[in-house]
C-alpha positions in Angstrom: 0.0 0.0 0.0 1.1 3.6 -0.6 0.0 7.0 0.6 -1.5 9.8 -1.5 1.6 11.9 -1.8 3.6 9.0 -3.3 0.7 8.3 -5.7 0.7 12.0 -6.7 4.4 11.8 -7.3 4.0 8.7 -9.6 1.2 10.4 -11.5 3.0 13.8 -11.5 -0.1 15.6 -10.2 -0.8 17.9 -7.3 -1.5 16.0 -4.0 -4.9 17.7 -3.8 -6.0 15.9 -7.0 -5.5 12.5 -5.4 -8.4 13.2 -2.9 -10.7 13.9 -5.9 -9.9 10.4 -7.3 -11.8 8.8 -4.5 -15.1 10.1 -5.8 -14.2 10.2 -9.5 -13.3 6.5 -9.6 -15.8 5.4 -6.9 -13.1 4.0 -4.7 -14.4 1.9 -1.8 -13.2 2.4 1.8 -11.8 -0.7 3.3 -11.2 -2.3 -0.1 -9.5 0.3 -2.3 -8.4 2.5 0.6 -7.7 2.0 4.3 -7.0 4.3 7.2 -4.4 2.8 9.5 -3.6 3.6 13.2 -1.5 6.6 12.2 -4.8 8.1 10.8 -3.2 8.2 7.4 -5.0 7.0 4.3 -3.3 4.3 2.2 -4.3 3.1 -1.3 -4.4 -0.7 -1.6 -3.1 -2.7 -4.6 -6.8 -3.1 -5.7 -7.4 0.6 -5.4 -4.3 1.5 -7.3 -5.1 -0.9 -10.1 -8.6 0.6 -10.3 -7.0 4.1 -10.6 -4.6 3.0 -13.3 -7.3 1.3 -15.3 -9.5 4.4 -15.1 -6.6 6.3 -16.5 -6.4 3.9 -19.4 -3.2 2.2 -18.4 -2.4 -0.9 -20.5 -1.9 -3.9 -18.1 -0.3 -6.0 -20.9 2.1 -8.8 -19.8 5.6 -7.6 -19.2 8.5 -10.0 -18.8 11.8 -8.7 -17.3 15.0 -10.5 -16.4 17.8 -9.1 -14.2 21.0 -10.5 -15.5 24.7 -9.7 -15.2 27.8 -11.9 -15.4 29.3 -10.2 -12.4 28.2 -11.2 -8.9 27.7 -8.6 -6.1 26.0 -6.0 -8.4 22.7 -6.2 -6.6 20.7 -8.5 -8.9 18.6 -10.2 -6.3 17.9 -7.1 -4.3 16.8 -5.3 -7.4 14.7 -8.2 -8.6 12.9 -8.4 -5.3 12.5 -4.6 -5.0 10.9 -4.5 -8.5 8.6 -7.4 -7.8 7.5 -6.0 -4.4 6.9 -2.5 -5.6 5.0 -3.6 -8.7 2.7 -5.9 -6.6 2.0 -3.1 -4.2 0.9 -0.9 -7.1 -1.7 -3.5 -8.1 0.3 -5.5 -10.7 -0.2 -9.3 -10.5 3.4 -10.2 -10.2 5.4 -13.5 -10.4 9.0 -13.5 -9.2 11.0 -16.4 -10.6 14.2 -17.2 -8.8 16.7 -19.0 -11.0 19.8 -18.4 -8.8 20.8 -21.6 -7.1 21.7 -19.6 -4.0 18.1 -18.7 -3.6 18.7 -15.2 -2.2 15.5 -13.8 -3.7 13.6 -16.7 -2.3 15.0 -16.1 1.2 14.1 -12.3 1.0 10.6 -12.8 -0.2 9.7 -16.0 1.6 11.7 -16.3 4.9 10.0 -19.5 5.8 11.7 -21.2 2.8 14.7 -22.0 5.1 12.4 -24.4 7.0 10.5 -25.8 4.1 10.9 -28.5 1.5 9.8 -27.3 -1.9 10.2 -27.8 -5.6 12.4 -25.6 -7.9 13.1 -25.5 -11.6 15.3 -28.6 -11.3 12.2 -30.6 -10.3 10.2 -29.2 -13.2 12.9 -30.1 -15.8 13.1 -33.6 -14.4 9.3 -33.8 -14.7 8.9 -34.6 -11.0 6.7 -31.5 -10.4 4.4 -29.1 -12.2 5.5 -25.4 -12.5 2.1 -24.0 -11.6 1.7 -26.3 -8.6 5.1 -25.1 -7.3 4.3 -21.4 -7.2 4.2 -19.9 -3.7 1.6 -17.3 -2.9 3.2 -14.4 -1.0 0.4 -11.9 -1.1 -2.8 -11.2 -3.1 -0.6 -9.7 -5.9 2.8 -11.3 -5.5 3.7 -14.9 -6.2 7.1 -16.6 -6.1 8.6 -19.5 -7.9 11.4 -20.4 -5.5 14.9 -21.7 -5.9 17.3 -23.8 -3.8 20.6 -25.7 -4.1 19.0 -28.5 -6.2 19.4 -26.1 -9.1 23.1 -26.8 -8.9 22.3 -29.7 -11.2 19.9 -27.8 -13.4 22.2 -27.3 -16.4 23.0 -31.0 -16.5 19.3 -31.9 -16.5 18.6 -29.3 -19.2 21.1 -31.0 -21.5 20.1 -34.6 -20.5 16.4 -33.9 -21.2 17.0 -32.1 -24.5 15.1 -29.0 -23.4 14.2 -26.5 -26.1 15.7 -23.5 -24.4 14.1 -21.0 -26.8 10.5 -22.0 -26.0 10.7 -23.5 -22.6 9.3 -20.6 -20.5 7.0 -19.6 -23.3 5.3 -23.0 -23.1 4.9 -22.7 -19.3 4.2 -19.0 -18.7 2.1 -17.8 -21.7 -1.0 -19.3 -20.2 -0.5 -17.8 -16.7 -2.3 -14.5 -16.0 0.4 -12.1 -14.7 1.0 -8.5 -15.4 4.7 -8.7 -14.6 7.1 -11.6 -14.5 10.6 -11.0 -13.1 13.4 -13.4 -13.5 16.3 -13.2 -10.9 19.2 -15.0 -12.7 22.5 -16.4 -11.6 25.7 -14.4 -12.2 27.0 -16.4 -15.2 26.2 -17.4 -18.8 24.3 -20.6 -18.0 21.7 -22.4 -20.1 18.9 -21.4 -17.7 19.8 -17.7 -18.1 19.6 -18.2 -21.8 16.1 -19.7 -21.3 15.0 -16.7 -19.3 16.4 -14.1 -21.8 14.7 -16.0 -24.6 11.3 -15.3 -23.0 12.0 -11.8 -21.7 11.3 -8.4 -23.3 13.7 -6.4 -21.1 17.0 -7.4 -19.5 18.0 -5.1 -16.6 21.8 -5.2 -16.3 22.9 -3.8 -12.9 26.3 -2.1 -13.1 28.4 -0.7 -10.4 31.0 1.9 -11.3 33.9 -0.5 -11.6 35.8 -2.2 -14.5 34.6 -5.8 -13.7 30.9 -4.7 -13.8 31.4 -3.2 -17.3 33.4 -6.3 -18.4 30.5 -8.4 -17.2 28.0 -6.2 -19.1 30.0 -6.7 -22.3 29.9 -10.5 -21.9 26.1 -10.4 -21.3 25.6 -8.3 -24.5 27.7 -10.8 -26.5 25.8 -13.7 -25.0 22.5 -12.2 -26.0 23.8 -11.5 -29.6 24.8 -15.2 -29.8 21.3 -16.2 -28.6 19.7 -14.1 -31.3 21.8 -15.8 -33.9 20.3 -19.1 -32.7 16.8 -17.9 -32.2 16.1 -14.8 -34.4 12.7 -14.5 -32.7 14.3 -13.3 -29.4 13.6 -9.6 -28.9 15.0 -9.0 -25.5 16.4 -5.4 -25.0 19.1 -4.7 -22.5 19.2 -1.5 -20.4 21.8 -0.7 -17.8 20.8 0.2 -14.3 23.6 2.0 -12.5 23.6 0.7 -8.9 25.3 2.0 -5.7 25.7 5.4 -7.3 27.5 8.0 -5.1 27.5 11.6 -6.3 31.0 12.1 -4.8 32.4 9.8 -7.6 30.8 11.9 -10.3 34.0 12.4 -12.4 34.8 8.7 -12.4 31.1 7.8 -13.0 30.8 10.0 -16.0 33.8 8.2 -17.5 32.3 4.8 -16.8 28.9 5.8 -18.2 30.8 6.8 -21.3 32.2 3.3 -21.6 28.7 1.9 -21.2 27.4 4.1 -24.0 30.3 3.0 -26.2 28.9 -0.5 -26.0 25.8 0.8 -27.7 23.4 0.1 -24.8 21.0 2.5 -23.1 20.9 3.3 -19.4 17.8 3.9 -17.2 17.3 7.5 -16.2 17.1 6.2 -12.7 20.2 5.4 -10.7 20.1 3.5 -7.5 22.0 5.5 -5.0 24.2 4.0 -2.3 21.9 3.2 0.6 22.0 0.7 3.5 18.3 0.1 3.0 19.1 -2.4 0.3 21.4 -4.3 2.8 18.7 -4.3 5.5 16.0 -5.4 3.0 17.9 -8.7 2.5 16.6 -9.5 6.0 13.2 -7.8 6.0 12.3 -8.4 2.3 11.2 -4.8 2.0 12.6 -1.3 1.6 12.2 1.4 4.3 9.7 4.0 3.2 11.3 7.3 2.6 14.8 5.9 2.1 16.8 6.8 -0.9 16.5 3.2 -2.1 12.7 3.3 -1.8 12.6 6.5 -3.8 14.9 5.2 -6.5 13.0 1.9 -6.8 9.8 3.8 -7.2 11.4 5.9 -10.0 12.7 2.7 -11.6 9.3 1.1 -11.6 7.8 4.1 -13.4 10.3 3.4 -16.2 10.1 -0.4 -16.2 6.3 -0.4 -16.2 6.0 2.6 -18.5 3.8 4.4 -15.9 4.5 7.6 -17.8 1.6 6.7 -20.0 -0.6 7.1 -16.9 0.9 10.5 -16.2 0.0 11.8 -19.7 -3.7 11.1 -19.2 -6.1 14.0 -18.5 -5.5 15.4 -15.1 
């Protein structure tokens, strides 16, 4: 849930206008809006979805993967933050954890540490059904989890002759989600290729260091090779600069220039250095009002093309 001022910021309207939306769109107290103990009004995912629909937002299915060859660039934290934020804005969201370490799973579903559950390894071995292995986290957020069994996943993909280009299409096309987010592992694995083959957008987190940019170059070459194999792949990579610190502006401008030389676009949003991302690995959520919270909100506006909502008649 979010408060009126944040919604006003997303829609780029005056806060006073938000109050008028309650009557204009016939929002229902207790369902679309709630007043909590702090006496502040919050808009629920159902209410926000109703607002976006009334402003002619297109809830078409969007598929995003977060992939980089370099570890430690914040892939899992960014994947979780995107999935959490989108679900709170009313988007029916599926987070698919493909990283054998299961960091995204642990963040979103803390009980996973005490549970036995199926992962993609079990699906490829045909010991389980994908749809039956989805974990419901909230009314708008689902998780397909990962664990260490996925260490053997690439071997099983080869042994079973999996069609990597169409694997996720065959599984996910029939599922009714507005947003699917793949959290990938930090390498050029077969399962990463499968995720990219189904994705429309690859978010490549980059820190302002040489190894991050080297990793980005490898990912871009990897995707080019996939497109040679499967011309129907249409994934577009955009760079997300993570852990940005304005004190390193001179060096950052140089690194951004190197990224642009690779012919890849960057998001307007940069994720600033903030301990909230570190703490979110335990709580599974970002602190409201933190720099990270603000930056993720700005990123979601770009990823989900919420600017089309902003342009509607005020």
